[in-house]
SELUM-253532 format. One line per 4 residues: number of its first residue (from 0); their letters; for each residue x, y, z of N, C-alpha, C. Coordinates in Angstrom, 2 decimals. Layout:
BEGIN
NUM = A = X:Y:Z:X:Y:Z:X:Y:Z; ...;
***
This chain:
BEGIN
0 = MRFS = 57.52:1.57:42.14:58.21:1.40:40.75:59.84:1.15:41.80; 60.36:0.37:41.00:61.20:-0.50:41.07:62.40:0.96:40.22; 64.09:1.37:40.87:64.46:1.44:39.77:65.51:1.14:39.36; 65.47:1.12:37.59:65.90:0.39:36.26:67.25:-0.42:36.92;
4 = SPLI = 68.05:0.54:37.66:69.46:0.43:38.07:69.90:0.46:39.04; 71.39:0.02:40.37:70.94:0.15:41.28:71.53:2.12:41.44; 70.99:2.30:42.66:71.23:3.95:42.64:72.67:3.50:43.27; 73.31:4.96:42.94:74.83:5.33:43.62:74.92:6.08:44.41;
8 = PAIL = 75.19:6.00:45.50:76.01:6.78:47.09:76.18:8.03:46.14; 76.43:9.14:46.82:77.17:10.52:47.27:77.20:11.04:48.06; 77.80:12.37:47.52:77.99:13.30:49.55:77.51:14.38:48.53; 76.30:15.25:48.87:76.16:16.46:48.59:77.25:17.46:48.53;
12 = ARRY = 77.41:18.83:47.37:78.40:19.69:48.19:78.17:20.46:47.64; 77.09:20.68:46.94:76.03:22.20:46.99:74.93:21.71:45.94; 74.24:22.46:46.18:73.23:22.73:44.42:72.36:24.14:44.52; 72.51:23.92:42.76:72.35:25.49:42.68:71.36:25.53:41.85;
16 = KRFL = 71.72:26.98:41.14:71.07:26.58:39.15:69.57:25.44:39.66; 69.41:25.86:40.73:67.73:24.83:39.88:67.93:23.31:40.11; 68.08:23.20:39.00:68.61:21.93:38.19:70.03:20.99:38.30; 70.46:21.79:39.28:72.21:21.33:39.05:73.06:21.18:40.88;
20 = ADVA = 73.63:20.08:41.06:73.81:19.43:41.89:75.32:19.51:41.65; 76.28:19.91:42.80:77.79:19.19:43.03:78.01:17.74:43.68; 78.28:16.91:43.37:78.33:15.64:44.44:79.41:15.17:44.07; 80.25:14.36:45.48:81.27:13.34:45.58:81.28:11.83:45.50;
24 = FASG = 82.10:11.51:45.20:81.69:9.80:44.88:82.32:9.14:46.42; 82.37:8.01:46.22:83.51:7.37:47.06:84.94:7.13:46.97; 85.03:7.49:45.92:86.09:7.68:44.99:87.28:8.50:44.76; 86.33:10.09:45.00:86.79:11.06:45.29:86.86:12.14:44.47;
28 = EVTT = 85.70:11.30:43.27:86.12:11.85:42.21:84.38:13.18:42.36; 84.56:14.32:41.88:83.42:15.11:41.79:82.73:15.47:40.36; 81.69:14.93:40.48:80.94:15.89:39.30:79.23:16.65:39.23; 78.97:17.35:38.12:78.00:17.75:38.13:76.39:16.71:38.15;
32 = VHVS = 75.41:16.44:38.71:74.58:15.77:38.42:72.96:16.72:38.06; 72.05:16.11:37.36:70.91:16.85:37.15:69.93:16.70:38.79; 69.19:17.70:39.02:68.23:18.11:40.01:66.46:18.16:38.98; 66.45:17.19:39.44:64.85:17.20:38.65:63.76:17.57:39.76;
36 = NPGA = 64.22:18.95:40.54:62.97:19.41:41.13:63.38:21.06:41.11; 62.34:21.79:40.90:62.58:23.34:40.52:62.34:24.05:42.31; 61.62:22.82:42.67:61.06:23.51:44.10:62.44:24.57:44.72; 62.19:24.53:46.79:63.25:25.43:47.16:63.74:24.33:48.45;
40 = MTGL = 63.52:22.69:47.75:64.20:21.46:48.43:64.13:21.74:50.13; 63.46:22.54:50.84:63.89:22.76:52.17:64.03:21.99:53.15; 65.38:21.73:53.85:65.85:20.58:54.58:65.94:19.71:54.09; 66.53:19.81:52.47:66.53:17.95:51.94:68.29:18.55:51.35;
44 = NAPS = 68.86:19.64:51.48:69.39:20.49:49.81:71.41:20.58:50.93; 70.87:20.26:52.04:72.49:20.96:53.04:73.64:20.37:53.00; 74.92:20.26:52.32:75.47:20.40:51.93:76.27:19.07:52.93; 76.99:17.77:52.48:77.36:17.05:53.46:76.37:15.63:53.19;
48 = SKIW = 75.18:16.29:52.97:74.07:14.87:53.07:74.74:14.17:51.78; 74.04:12.64:52.71:74.69:11.65:51.87:73.41:11.29:51.06; 73.49:11.26:49.46:72.03:11.30:48.74:72.46:9.74:47.66; 71.57:9.52:46.67:71.79:8.40:45.60:71.25:9.29:44.42;
52 = LSDS = 72.03:8.59:43.64:72.02:8.91:42.60:71.58:7.64:41.31; 70.91:8.26:40.33:70.85:7.22:38.77:71.33:7.57:38.02; 71.63:6.22:37.14:73.18:6.35:36.55:72.51:6.56:34.49; 72.16:7.31:33.85:71.03:7.31:33.04:71.91:6.05:31.99;
56 = QNPS = 73.13:5.81:32.11:73.95:5.18:30.98:73.76:5.58:29.77; 73.71:7.10:29.06:73.41:7.49:28.14:74.51:8.65:27.89; 75.70:8.02:27.21:77.08:8.82:26.83:76.49:10.01:26.10; 75.43:10.03:25.38:74.98:11.20:24.95:74.27:12.57:25.76;
60 = RKLR = 73.96:12.35:27.13:73.42:13.00:28.18:74.36:13.57:28.41; 73.97:15.09:28.75:75.07:16.41:28.86:75.09:15.81:30.66; 74.55:15.21:31.46:74.91:15.13:32.61:74.03:13.62:33.11; 75.20:12.92:33.30:74.72:10.92:33.57:74.15:11.05:34.66;
64 = YSWE = 74.09:11.58:35.36:73.05:10.92:36.72:72.58:12.33:37.38; 71.16:11.69:37.75:70.39:12.27:38.87:69.92:12.20:39.96; 69.72:12.86:40.34:69.63:12.78:41.84:68.32:12.28:42.45; 68.34:11.69:42.96:66.81:10.57:43.26:66.53:10.73:44.90;
68 = LVET = 67.14:10.39:46.29:67.44:10.11:47.41:68.06:10.86:47.82; 68.29:11.66:49.15:68.62:11.98:50.54:68.22:11.44:51.73; 69.15:11.52:52.22:68.99:10.41:53.73:69.02:12.20:54.61; 68.06:12.38:55.15:67.85:13.65:56.49:67.25:13.34:57.50;
72 = DLGS = 67.17:13.95:58.11:66.26:14.77:59.91:65.16:14.97:59.50; 64.11:14.91:59.28:62.78:16.12:59.72:62.76:16.05:60.96; 62.68:15.70:61.39:62.17:15.59:63.32:61.82:14.29:63.71; 61.72:13.11:63.09:61.68:12.30:62.84:62.41:10.85:63.42;
76 = GPEL = 63.87:11.12:63.22:64.79:10.49:62.59:65.15:10.42:61.33; 66.72:9.57:61.05:66.92:9.59:59.70:66.01:8.51:58.65; 65.34:9.22:57.66:65.40:8.35:56.39:65.33:8.50:55.07; 65.05:8.07:54.35:65.18:8.33:52.62:64.13:9.18:52.13;
80 = VGVN = 64.30:10.04:51.70:62.99:11.21:50.73:63.62:11.38:49.39; 62.63:11.03:48.70:63.06:11.66:47.05:62.64:12.73:47.02; 63.58:12.99:46.09:63.04:14.45:45.57:62.87:14.49:44.44; 62.70:13.42:43.35:63.15:13.93:42.39:61.41:13.88:41.89;
84 = TIKP = 60.84:14.88:41.00:59.37:15.25:41.01:59.24:14.91:39.85; 59.62:13.95:39.22:59.08:13.29:37.77:58.77:11.97:38.58; 58.82:11.60:39.33:58.45:9.86:39.85:57.34:10.14:40.11; 56.85:10.71:40.76:55.06:10.55:41.49:54.27:10.28:40.16;
88 = NALV = 54.45:10.90:39.06:53.47:11.04:37.97:53.83:8.96:37.53; 55.13:8.29:37.65:55.19:6.81:36.90:54.38:5.87:38.29; 54.48:6.68:39.78:54.46:6.00:40.43:52.54:6.08:40.76; 51.97:7.52:40.20:50.54:7.18:39.91:49.96:5.95:38.91;
92 = AEAL = 51.02:6.49:37.76:50.15:5.32:36.86:50.45:3.52:37.36; 51.43:3.46:37.53:51.48:1.94:38.51:50.42:2.14:39.68; 49.93:2.69:40.10:49.07:2.52:40.96:47.25:2.68:40.43; 47.03:3.23:39.44:45.95:2.96:38.83:45.67:1.70:38.31;
96 = QAGL = 46.85:1.32:37.28:46.75:0.01:36.78:46.42:-1.14:37.73; 46.72:-1.23:39.05:46.66:-2.06:40.11:45.96:-1.71:41.12; 45.06:-0.58:40.45:43.50:-0.35:41.64:43.60:0.07:42.71; 45.15:0.30:42.97:45.24:0.75:44.61:45.11:1.91:45.57;
100 = IPDL = 44.00:3.09:44.39:43.15:4.16:44.94:42.15:3.80:44.87; 41.54:3.62:46.33:39.79:3.25:45.40:38.78:5.03:44.99; 39.25:5.60:45.64:38.87:6.71:45.01:39.13:6.51:43.13; 39.86:6.02:43.09:39.89:6.62:41.31:39.76:4.59:40.75;
104 = RGYP = 39.61:3.80:41.26:39.08:2.49:40.99:38.14:2.40:39.76; 37.83:2.14:39.07:36.93:1.37:37.79:36.86:2.29:36.56; 38.22:2.93:36.26:37.88:3.21:34.94:39.38:2.42:34.27; 38.58:2.03:32.68:39.12:1.37:31.76:40.29:1.58:31.30;
108 = TIRR = 39.86:3.19:30.41:40.93:3.88:29.93:41.05:4.73:30.78; 43.12:4.69:30.63:43.52:5.70:31.29:44.89:7.13:30.20; 44.53:7.98:29.83:45.44:8.62:29.35:46.10:9.35:29.76; 47.14:10.16:29.45:47.98:11.10:29.90:47.98:12.12:29.45;
112 = EVKY = 48.51:13.01:29.90:49.12:14.51:29.06:47.85:14.66:28.42; 46.67:14.75:28.63:45.70:15.66:27.69:45.18:16.97:28.03; 45.21:17.64:27.18:45.18:19.01:27.12:43.83:19.21:27.72; 43.62:20.33:28.80:42.23:20.62:28.83:42.98:22.67:29.30;
116 = GSNS = 41.59:22.38:29.81:41.24:24.09:30.73:42.06:25.28:29.87; 42.73:25.66:30.74:43.10:26.88:29.29:44.45:26.76:29.34; 44.89:25.64:27.96:46.23:25.32:27.37:47.11:25.23:29.03; 46.22:23.83:29.37:46.97:22.68:30.49:47.04:21.74:29.82;
120 = RADF = 47.56:21.07:30.21:47.65:19.06:30.32:47.29:18.91:31.76; 46.41:17.54:31.70:46.16:16.99:32.76:47.20:16.37:32.53; 47.80:15.26:34.05:48.40:14.04:34.43:47.84:12.99:33.87; 46.52:12.99:33.82:45.79:11.53:33.31:44.40:12.15:33.65;
124 = VLED = 43.54:11.42:31.97:42.39:11.97:31.83:41.75:10.06:32.29; 40.94:9.72:33.20:39.95:8.18:33.75:38.65:8.55:32.75; 38.91:7.65:31.56:36.90:7.27:31.39:36.68:5.77:31.54; 35.12:5.90:31.87:34.66:4.16:31.47:33.69:4.47:30.72;
128 = GKRP = 33.11:5.61:29.92:32.09:5.97:28.80:30.31:5.95:30.05; 30.44:5.24:31.34:29.25:5.37:32.15:29.61:6.53:32.95; 30.58:7.44:33.48:30.32:8.49:34.08:30.98:9.23:33.77; 31.03:10.35:34.92:32.03:11.91:33.86:33.49:11.54:34.00;
132 = RCYL = 33.68:11.85:32.85:35.03:12.01:32.83:35.97:12.53:33.99; 37.13:11.79:34.28:37.82:12.12:35.86:39.34:12.68:35.55; 39.51:14.59:35.41:40.74:15.04:35.46:41.52:14.61:36.77; 42.68:14.03:36.45:43.19:14.08:37.78:44.81:14.72:37.41;
136 = EVKN = 45.18:15.29:38.46:46.74:15.99:38.60:46.91:15.67:39.67; 48.53:15.48:39.15:49.90:15.02:40.36:50.82:15.92:40.89; 50.72:15.86:41.69:51.48:17.34:42.58:52.36:16.02:43.87; 54.10:16.40:43.51:54.97:15.93:44.25:55.50:16.52:45.88;
140 = VHLM = 55.25:15.95:46.85:54.88:16.98:48.23:56.47:16.02:48.41; 57.63:17.06:48.85:58.62:17.01:49.74:59.17:17.99:50.58; 58.19:18.62:51.31:58.35:19.95:52.22:57.51:19.78:53.50; 58.72:19.37:55.01:58.38:18.96:56.18:59.08:19.97:57.36;
144 = REPR = 57.85:20.39:57.34:58.81:21.20:58.25:58.60:21.69:60.06; 57.48:20.69:60.14:57.37:20.43:61.53:57.16:18.73:61.39; 57.76:18.03:62.26:58.02:16.58:62.21:56.24:15.77:61.62; 56.44:15.32:60.81:55.18:14.18:60.44:53.81:14.97:59.63;
148 = LAEF = 54.29:15.82:59.78:53.89:17.09:59.03:53.90:17.47:57.31; 53.56:17.08:56.26:53.51:17.02:54.87:53.08:18.91:54.23; 53.71:19.53:53.88:53.26:20.45:53.41:53.39:20.62:51.58; 52.70:21.51:51.27:52.91:21.49:49.42:51.93:23.23:49.40;
152 = PDCV = 52.67:24.22:49.10:54.55:23.99:48.19:55.21:24.28:49.12; 56.33:24.03:48.02:57.80:24.89:49.33:57.60:25.76:48.22; 57.60:26.39:47.27:57.90:27.78:46.83:56.31:28.43:46.17; 56.42:29.55:45.53:55.64:30.13:45.17:55.70:29.61:44.03;
156 = TARG = 53.86:28.52:43.22:54.06:28.28:42.37:52.38:28.87:41.73; 53.08:29.52:40.45:51.75:30.33:39.68:51.19:28.93:38.89; 51.85:28.02:38.59:51.39:27.02:37.56:50.81:26.37:37.97; 51.05:26.06:39.70:49.64:24.88:40.34:48.60:25.73:40.81;
160 = TKHL = 48.43:27.17:40.32:47.61:27.77:41.17:46.70:27.97:39.77; 47.33:28.02:38.92:46.50:27.72:37.60:46.04:26.64:37.28; 46.29:25.57:37.33:46.12:24.03:37.28:44.93:23.68:38.16; 44.96:24.50:39.77:43.81:24.06:40.79:42.55:25.12:39.60;
164 = DDLA = 42.41:26.17:38.79:41.84:27.01:38.59:41.05:26.22:37.22; 41.61:25.82:36.53:41.12:24.50:35.32:40.74:23.47:35.93; 41.06:22.65:37.00:40.40:21.55:37.36:39.03:21.98:37.98; 38.39:22.91:38.69:37.44:23.98:39.24:36.89:23.65:37.95;
168 = SMVK = 37.52:24.46:36.84:36.29:24.68:35.88:36.33:23.46:34.83; 36.55:22.48:35.01:35.99:21.07:34.39:35.23:20.44:35.11; 35.16:20.53:36.86:33.30:20.53:37.54:32.79:20.99:36.65; 33.08:22.63:36.76:31.60:23.11:36.10:31.20:22.71:35.05;
172 = QGAR = 32.18:21.37:34.35:31.21:21.68:32.62:31.01:20.18:33.23; 31.02:19.63:34.26:29.74:18.60:34.82:31.16:17.36:34.74; 32.32:17.55:34.26:33.39:16.49:34.90:33.95:16.29:36.14; 34.66:15.43:36.57:35.59:14.84:38.20:36.49:15.35:37.98;
176 = AVLL = 36.87:16.01:38.91:38.84:16.86:38.99:39.06:16.18:40.81; 39.88:15.82:40.36:41.01:15.32:41.11:42.27:15.89:41.24; 42.60:15.84:42.21:44.38:16.97:42.88:44.94:15.97:43.49; 45.88:14.69:43.48:46.47:14.25:44.04:48.36:14.62:44.55;
180 = FVIQ = 48.25:14.64:46.03:49.19:14.56:46.44:50.19:13.54:46.45; 51.23:13.28:46.59:52.16:12.51:46.44:53.24:12.48:47.41; 53.28:12.43:48.86:54.18:12.57:49.84:55.25:11.81:49.35; 56.55:11.62:49.03:57.57:11.22:49.00:58.72:11.05:50.19;
184 = IPSA = 57.94:11.46:51.77:58.53:11.54:52.89:57.35:10.44:53.34; 58.39:9.26:53.90:58.03:8.14:54.64:57.32:8.52:55.75; 57.76:9.06:56.93:57.43:9.60:57.93:55.80:10.58:57.93; 55.60:10.93:56.61:54.57:11.83:57.20:52.94:11.20:57.42;
188 = ERFA = 52.63:11.19:58.44:51.49:11.52:58.68:50.16:12.62:58.98; 50.67:13.54:58.49:49.19:14.63:57.74:49.80:15.24:56.59; 48.61:16.31:56.30:49.21:16.88:54.62:48.67:18.45:55.25; 48.96:19.37:54.65:48.55:20.84:54.43:49.20:21.47:53.60;
192 = VAGD = 48.37:22.51:53.29:48.85:23.87:52.10:49.83:24.47:52.83; 50.71:24.84:52.83:51.76:25.90:53.18:51.44:27.37:52.93; 50.18:27.92:53.38:49.72:29.14:53.59:50.57:30.38:53.07; 51.47:29.81:53.99:52.50:30.88:54.42:53.56:31.45:53.48;
196 = IDPT = 53.75:30.02:53.03:54.75:30.43:51.56:54.32:30.99:50.19; 53.10:30.34:50.10:52.37:31.04:48.64:50.67:30.99:49.10; 50.28:32.14:49.83:48.56:32.56:49.81:47.47:32.87:48.78; 48.39:32.89:48.06:47.88:32.74:46.02:47.07:31.08:46.24;
200 = YAAA = 48.43:30.11:46.56:48.10:28.77:46.51:46.94:27.99:47.16; 47.03:29.12:48.45:46.22:28.29:49.32:44.80:28.56:48.92; 44.89:29.90:48.79:43.31:30.83:48.59:42.63:30.16:46.87; 43.56:29.76:46.35:43.03:28.79:45.37:42.53:27.24:45.70;
204 = FARA = 43.07:26.69:46.46:43.52:25.56:47.07:41.46:25.68:47.59; 41.48:26.23:48.30:40.00:26.37:49.33:39.13:27.22:48.32; 39.34:27.48:47.09:38.24:27.83:46.34:37.93:26.28:45.04; 39.10:25.98:45.18:38.69:24.89:44.36:38.17:23.56:44.99;
208 = RDRG = 38.26:23.76:46.42:37.92:21.94:46.65:36.43:23.08:46.66; 36.30:23.74:47.44:34.42:24.38:47.20:33.68:24.48:46.22; 34.24:24.23:44.87:33.94:24.09:44.21:33.92:22.94:43.23; 34.36:21.56:44.04:34.05:20.58:43.86:35.00:19.77:43.55;
212 = VEML = 36.27:20.13:43.35:37.66:19.58:43.43:37.83:18.22:44.50; 38.25:17.27:44.25:38.35:16.00:45.32:40.02:16.36:45.32; 40.26:15.91:46.47:41.99:16.27:47.11:42.43:15.21:47.92; 43.45:14.76:47.12:43.92:13.41:47.99:44.72:13.61:48.34;
216 = AWRC = 45.81:13.06:49.59:47.20:13.24:49.71:47.76:11.40:50.42; 48.68:11.20:49.22:49.06:9.36:49.75:50.23:9.83:50.31; 51.01:8.75:51.08:52.58:8.72:51.28:53.09:8.20:51.01; 54.60:7.65:51.28:55.39:6.76:50.01:56.37:5.75:50.72;
220 = KVAV = 56.62:4.92:50.29:57.71:3.82:51.45:58.65:4.45:50.21; 59.72:4.79:50.95:61.48:5.33:49.86:62.32:4.25:50.68; 62.84:3.48:49.18:63.79:2.98:49.53:65.12:2.94:49.03; 66.47:2.65:48.55:67.14:2.55:47.57:67.15:1.43:46.34;
224 = EGIE = 65.93:0.65:46.58:65.41:-0.56:45.47:64.63:0.67:44.61; 63.91:1.19:45.30:62.32:1.39:45.15:61.51:2.47:45.45; 60.24:3.15:44.87:59.78:4.13:45.97:58.16:3.53:45.19; 56.74:3.27:46.63:55.62:3.02:45.68:54.49:3.92:47.08;
228 = LVKP = 53.51:4.16:46.39:52.63:4.23:46.91:51.95:3.04:48.47; 51.53:3.72:49.63:51.46:3.01:50.71:50.20:3.06:50.91; 49.96:4.71:51.13:48.89:4.63:52.66:48.15:6.20:51.86; 47.00:6.68:51.88:46.74:7.75:52.42:46.51:8.64:53.78;
232 = VPMS = 46.84:9.65:54.18:47.30:10.60:55.06:45.68:11.80:55.16; 45.52:11.87:56.48:44.26:13.57:56.66:45.30:14.08:55.89; 44.22:15.44:55.79:44.79:16.51:55.23:43.67:17.95:55.88; 44.53:19.29:56.11:43.92:19.68:57.15:43.78:21.09:56.08;
236 = AP = 42.47:21.60:56.41:42.21:23.09:55.84:42.96:24.29:55.74; 43.43:24.53:54.61:44.47:25.73:54.38:43.40:27.08:55.35;
***
């Protein structure tokens, strides 16, 4: 997935109210930008960090710019990390079309935002008419507290817990269900559930896996030109 226009470098002044950040451009101009990330962003929102913004070029938008990347050191040296939690769905859509993920190949029909479970919407539903329908949920990962170990979640997520229970219910009904963690940290070599941050989510994760929900984790290559899924990483039990 390439960015539609060149990203713009800036310096982070502060991130606040979850979806807002004040930044300074090289010209000295200071502005407020949109942060597409409801999480804690641990290790990614330090003041004075170098960040990159996308420009909506939409004069009717209240906030013209969106925060996409940050340069940070999570223990393995400086690297670019993706912070926009909307991007993983676009990355997965491209990967599905290209047949990049072996576990999810061979489905000619791919639908997005399909209602299922207890008033949930599946990020993707994969179908081919010859095997059970596959419900696919995608989660963005940007937490790394230990070098090379990516973790999810970075804050309590009741919504994430609900998705796990809904996926398990689809397996019980005879469908296939997959949870795919998209890690926007290039140095990640392993993945684990952060049970100390959200014990309820960790319990739901273990329960869903025991009931047949498949768990996958893939890391990304991140550059100012674009982001792409590149490699699966092993997953530790919670």
